[in-house]
C-alpha positions as a Python dict, from the first residue, in 0.01 Angstrom:
ca = {
    (1, 'X'): (0, 0, 0),
    (2, 'X'): (-184, 297, -149),
    (3, 'X'): (-115, 658, -61),
    (4, 'X'): (-341, 946, -158),
    (5, 'X'): (-196, 1294, -186),
    (6, 'X'): (-413, 1607, -204),
    (7, 'X'): (-292, 1854, -468),
    (8, 'X'): (-412, 2209, -526),
    (9, 'X'): (-366, 2368, -865),
    (10, 'X'): (-516, 2613, -1114),
    (11, 'X'): (-805, 2377, -1189),
    (12, 'X'): (-888, 2311, -825),
    (13, 'X'): (-814, 2024, -593),
    (14, 'X'): (-711, 1683, -719),
    (15, 'X'): (-607, 1359, -550),
    (16, 'X'): (-307, 1160, -667),
    (17, 'X'): (-308, 790, -582),
    (18, 'X'): (14, 591, -570),
    (19, 'X'): (-14, 213, -530),
    (20, 'X'): (303, 27, -436),
    (21, 'X'): (326, -347, -390),
    (22, 'X'): (638, -556, -340),
    (23, 'X'): (780, -704, -662),
    (24, 'X'): (560, -491, -888),
    (25, 'X'): (589, -147, -1047),
    (26, 'X'): (434, 158, -882),
    (27, 'X'): (99, 259, -1033),
    (28, 'X'): (-30, 617, -1014),
    (29, 'X'): (-348, 795, -1121),
    (30, 'X'): (-505, 1134, -1046),
    (31, 'X'): (-872, 1197, -961),
    (32, 'X'): (-1093, 1499, -899),
    (33, 'X'): (-1268, 1330, -608),
    (34, 'X'): (-1120, 1166, -299),
    (35, 'X'): (-1391, 898, -295),
    (36, 'X'): (-1307, 798, -656),
    (37, 'X'): (-938, 790, -564),
    (38, 'X'): (-1002, 562, -265),
    (39, 'X'): (-1224, 329, -467),
    (40, 'X'): (-969, 303, -748),
    (41, 'X'): (-689, 241, -497),
    (42, 'X'): (-880, -50, -338),
    (43, 'X'): (-965, -205, -674),
    (44, 'X'): (-612, -164, -806),
    (45, 'X'): (-452, -316, -496),
    (46, 'X'): (-684, -615, -525),
    (47, 'X'): (-609, -661, -895),
    (48, 'X'): (-234, -641, -833),
    (49, 'X'): (-261, -901, -555),
    (50, 'X'): (-465, -1128, -784),
    (51, 'X'): (-211, -1078, -1061),
    (52, 'X'): (-462, -939, -1313),
    (53, 'X'): (-387, -565, -1314),
    (54, 'X'): (-88, -567, -1546),
    (55, 'X'): (-262, -811, -1783),
    (56, 'X'): (-544, -560, -1823),
    (57, 'X'): (-297, -276, -1872),
    (58, 'X'): (-126, -469, -2152),
    (59, 'X'): (-457, -530, -2330),
    (60, 'X'): (-553, -163, -2295),
    (61, 'X'): (-227, -47, -2449),
    (62, 'X'): (-282, -224, -2784),
    (63, 'X'): (-554, -173, -3044),
    (64, 'X'): (-707, -414, -3292),
    (65, 'X'): (-513, -229, -3564),
    (66, 'X'): (-187, -302, -3378),
    (67, 'X'): (-287, -667, -3357),
    (68, 'X'): (-373, -693, -3727),
    (69, 'X'): (-55, -516, -3837),
    (70, 'X'): (172, -734, -3624),
    (71, 'X'): (-13, -1054, -3720),
    (72, 'X'): (15, -974, -4091),
    (73, 'X'): (384, -889, -4054),
    (74, 'X'): (486, -1189, -3843),
    (75, 'X'): (237, -1472, -3896),
    (76, 'X'): (81, -1447, -4241),
    (77, 'X'): (419, -1481, -4409),
    (78, 'X'): (407, -1850, -4311),
    (79, 'X'): (103, -1919, -4535),
    (80, 'X'): (88, -1985, -4907),
    (81, 'X'): (58, -1665, -5113),
    (82, 'X'): (-302, -1724, -5221),
    (83, 'X'): (-413, -1787, -4861),
    (84, 'X'): (-208, -1490, -4744),
    (85, 'X'): (-388, -1244, -4973),
    (86, 'X'): (-735, -1362, -4875),
    (87, 'X'): (-657, -1361, -4502),
    (88, 'X'): (-502, -1017, -4530),
    (89, 'X'): (-821, -885, -4693),
    (90, 'X'): (-1030, -1040, -4414),
    (91, 'X'): (-805, -896, -4142),
    (92, 'X'): (-806, -553, -4302),
    (93, 'X'): (-1188, -557, -4299),
    (94, 'X'): (-1176, -609, -3922),
    (95, 'X'): (-912, -339, -3892),
    (96, 'X'): (-1137, -96, -4079),
    (97, 'X'): (-1439, -179, -3865),
    (98, 'X'): (-1296, -204, -3512),
    (99, 'X'): (-930, -111, -3557),
    (100, 'X'): (-942, 178, -3311),
    (101, 'X'): (-1076, -37, -3024),
    (102, 'X'): (-836, -134, -2747),
    (103, 'X'): (-804, -512, -2713),
    (104, 'X'): (-961, -507, -2368),
    (105, 'X'): (-1272, -345, -2523),
    (106, 'X'): (-1331, -624, -2775),
    (107, 'X'): (-1619, -828, -2636),
    (108, 'X'): (-1819, -1121, -2770),
    (109, 'X'): (-2117, -884, -2805),
    (110, 'X'): (-1916, -652, -3030),
    (111, 'X'): (-1798, -949, -3236),
    (112, 'X'): (-2154, -1080, -3278),
    (113, 'X'): (-2261, -735, -3402),
    (114, 'X'): (-1975, -743, -3653),
    (115, 'X'): (-2071, -1095, -3761),
    (116, 'X'): (-2425, -971, -3833),
    (117, 'X'): (-2281, -679, -4028),
    (118, 'X'): (-2062, -914, -4231),
    (119, 'X'): (-2364, -1129, -4313),
    (120, 'X'): (-2597, -844, -4410),
    (121, 'X'): (-2383, -580, -4581),
    (122, 'X'): (-2310, -622, -4952),
    (123, 'X'): (-1961, -721, -5061),
    (124, 'X'): (-1760, -568, -5348),
    (125, 'X'): (-1985, -738, -5603),
    (126, 'X'): (-2307, -611, -5444),
    (127, 'X'): (-2412, -947, -5299),
    (128, 'X'): (-2438, -1053, -4937),
    (129, 'X'): (-2171, -1284, -4803),
    (130, 'X'): (-2246, -1652, -4751),
    (131, 'X'): (-2226, -1812, -4408),
    (132, 'X'): (-1905, -1987, -4509),
    (133, 'X'): (-1743, -1657, -4608),
    (134, 'X'): (-1849, -1496, -4280),
    (135, 'X'): (-1692, -1791, -4096),
    (136, 'X'): (-1367, -1735, -4287),
    (137, 'X'): (-1358, -1370, -4178),
    (138, 'X'): (-1419, -1481, -3820),
    (139, 'X'): (-1155, -1755, -3843),
    (140, 'X'): (-891, -1511, -3971),
    (141, 'X'): (-944, -1269, -3684),
    (142, 'X'): (-982, -1546, -3428),
    (143, 'X'): (-642, -1681, -3528),
    (144, 'X'): (-488, -1336, -3475),
    (145, 'X'): (-648, -1304, -3131),
    (146, 'X'): (-530, -1657, -3049),
    (147, 'X'): (-169, -1563, -3118),
    (148, 'X'): (-211, -1241, -2918),
    (149, 'X'): (-334, -1446, -2621),
    (150, 'X'): (-97, -1742, -2635),
    (151, 'X'): (232, -1607, -2770),
    (152, 'X'): (234, -1230, -2729),
    (153, 'X'): (49, -1222, -2394),
    (154, 'X'): (-144, -911, -2500),
    (155, 'X'): (-477, -1053, -2374),
    (156, 'X'): (-581, -1324, -2132),
    (157, 'X'): (-826, -1508, -2359),
    (158, 'X'): (-947, -1504, -2715),
    (159, 'X'): (-1287, -1327, -2723),
    (160, 'X'): (-1383, -1532, -3028),
    (161, 'X'): (-1388, -1844, -2809),
    (162, 'X'): (-1731, -1729, -2689),
    (163, 'X'): (-1871, -1646, -3034),
    (164, 'X'): (-2074, -1906, -3219),
    (165, 'X'): (-1977, -1970, -3580),
}
């Protein structure tokens, strides 16, 4: 059940929405418009009933940089040292490019744009990367997103699953 409270302050009138559902935490948000508050309340109640709201909140609370750092710390240690160094370089490239993005903002379209950038920009030696090298970069990051989806429950699905190699 959502309740909307009108609040008057120095900056004018605002509307605080509180959504409470049995067996779930209370969710609150403040809006400058009552119509926005009502719309958000309806959408949030529906998402909580469907069981998707808190999944989205988890994905929004982590960035790609958080994902890369945790994956390097916990998962890469299991690989041979030579593989570990190469994968770490690939993951750090992704971190440098899209590290500030929240996980829920990483879309297949963004990943395709990054794939094109990988293919066209020169590497350290001044040459463009081969298709196989681009696929290795994609595979390294896809593995990290796979762990985030399956083990850490940070996201619902791996966005790389919809990107062609």
